Residue, then its C-alpha position, 0 to 999 in steps of 0.5 A: m801491199r808493197t809499194a815502190y816509188s821513183v828516186e824523183t819522188v822520193r827526193a820530192a816526199e823527202r825534200e817536202l818533209m825534211a822542209r818541216l823538221p829539224e836539220g839532220t832529223l831525216m838522217q838520225r832517224a834513218a840511222a837509228g833504223l839501220a842500227a837496229a836492223c844491223a843490231d838485229l843481224l849481229g845478235r850480240v853487238y858488243g865486241s863484234r866487228v863491223v866495217l862501214l864503206v862510206g861513199s860521198g853522199d848522204n848514203g855514207g852518212d846514213a852509214l856513219y851515223a848507224g855505226a856510231r850508234l853500233a859503237r857506243r854498245g860496244a862494237g869495233v867499228s871502221a869506216v873506209l872512206l872511198n873520197p874522204e875530203r866529201a865525207h859526210a863531216g856530222g856522221l864521221a865525227a859522231l864517229r870519232r866521238a863513239g870511239g870509231s875508226v877511220v880506215p885508208a881504202a889501200g890498207a882495208e882489206g885485213v879489216i874487211l876480211r875481220a869483219d862480222l859485217v860490212l855495212d854499204g854505204i858508198v852509193g845512194i838512189g841516184g846512182k846510175g851504172g856500176l861501181r867505179a875501179d876503186a869501189a869495185a876493188l873493195v867489194a870484191v875484198v867483202e865477197r871473199s869475207r865472211a861478214a854479212v853484207v847490209a844495204v844502205d837503202l839499196p845495192s851499190g852499183v843497182d838502178a834504184d828506178t829501173g832494177e838494172v845492174r850494168g856493171e859490178a854492184v853490191r850483193a847484200d844480205l839485208t838491205v834496209t831501205f827508207g821511207t818506201h821500196k824503190p822499184g829496182l828492189l822487188i824487179d830482176p836483176a837487182r832484186e837478187y843483189a838485194g837480199v832480204v829487204r827490211l823497210v825503215d819508215i821515216g815519215l815520207t808522205l807519198p802520193g796514191e799511186a806508185e810507180v810498182e807494186a807487189l800484192q801480198h797473199v791478202d791482196v791476192a785473196r781480196l781480189l779473186p772471186v767467191p761463189g755466191a749461193e746462187s752461183d751455177k757453172y754459166r755464172r762462174g764463166v766459161v773459159g775457151i781454150a783453143a790449144g794444142s796440136a798434134r806434135y804438142p796435146g799435152a799443152a791443151v790438157l795443161a790449159v785445160a787443167g789450169a782454168l778448171r783449177g782456177g775457178a771457171g765454171a766451165v771450159r770450151y775446149v777447141g783444137p786437135a787434142g779433144d781426145a787427150v782432154i776429155a781422157r783426163f777432164p770429161e767435164t770439158l766441153v769439146s768442139d772441133q768446128g773451131p773457135a767461133k762456133a765453140g758455143r758462149v764464153q766469156a773469155w779466151v785462151v790461145g796459143p799454148g801448143a797451137g804449133d801453125d795454126a795461125a786461123s785459130v788465133a786469128e779467129v779468137l782475136e775476133a771475138e768480143v770478149p777478152v783473150l789471154i795470148d800465149a806460147d805460139g799465139l804471140r807469134l802468130a797474132d799480128r800486131e795490128v789487129v791486137r791493138g785494134r781490138r776493143a775488148p781487154t789483151l793478156m800477153t803472156p811472153h817469157a824472156g825468150e817471146a819477149a825478146a823475139l816480139l821487139g827484136v831483141a837478144r834475150e839477155e836485154v829483156e832479162g836485164a831491163r825487165l821494166a822497160a822491155v814491159r812496158e815497151l811491149a805493152g805500148r807496142y801491141g796496146a795490150t796487158v802483158l804479163l812478162k814471166g820470169s824470176t820476177t813476173l811484171v805485169a803492164d798496162a798499155g796505158g802506163g800507170v803503176v806496174r805490178v811485180n810477182s817476186t815469188g818467183t822460184g826456178w823449181l817453176a822452170t818445168a815445161g808445161s808451167g806456162d800452159v797451166l798458167s795460162g788457163 
């Protein structure tokens, strides 16, 4: 499992560790991991051309010390200091001792365009908003170059805590992050700027509960139920599906398909698309008497392709079993009824649906996914799964947010959400 912690938590852990170590040890650990990652990316360090974009914070120090290590291995290393008076003194001295040079920002274009690798040490994890004009101008030159771009800890210009990108930012091929992932490295739009992320362990002691966590394949496999020897269709669970309409019968078929493929022992379908469902999945238990009379289920799915069937949505929400609300159901569900439910409720909007529920523009949700999913979960008192390039899952009670960053544009097809609901 990949875990990500807030800037405040990371800084507290760094302070605690630095109090127990000789001065400069933590930065040297970070620089060693950073230099090794750059060397791996370059393949051949000797004779390569490396440019450091150096800001005034510790990120700049990490870049300078890493540059010194690369220079000692035969790389030609040039540092562009965005604020020469505030550059990390120890790192700058180490770079010069190793044979590196300093290039004025005003004359850096040629050096950057000839570089094999550019190391982004402009802004650290505390940066807010986009890059300043002088930094943005240098980054624009980097984008015209053919150099590989490596970000120190996270790309400059992205928000470490939220994944938001408000202005110009560095687009990295590789981000080398220290101690732990930061939420912005797992959540779009910032995740897209990070490229491949490589974690370097520098010895931080972090709390048990993270800000964000991303399950890996082994974690998901451990969570999935496995039928036992005495399992039957009812012990494996019966899912009720209230979906589809005369206009959208396919939504019912797709939601039933998802439930059957997902491991349900049996599926009860309620709605006007019974013939279409039976034609594709004859094992489905079909009813036209409404959700309350469909028979016993352990969970309900309501909303995909439902059109304006508010009655079925309301009826499902009265059931004292877990309910998943999707698609049209999100629009038709009464917020206070959802908040008043005693059984678990899961809402699965995409960005457009979430924006409608929050009363904001879609772009606002896509640009601030973490804030949006938390706000929606709080408003409805429900667990919310915000679909998208990075899917986020937030609980109404706060706590850790789970993220799935394996999304791909190939999933952006009609009906994929209906299958997911099932």
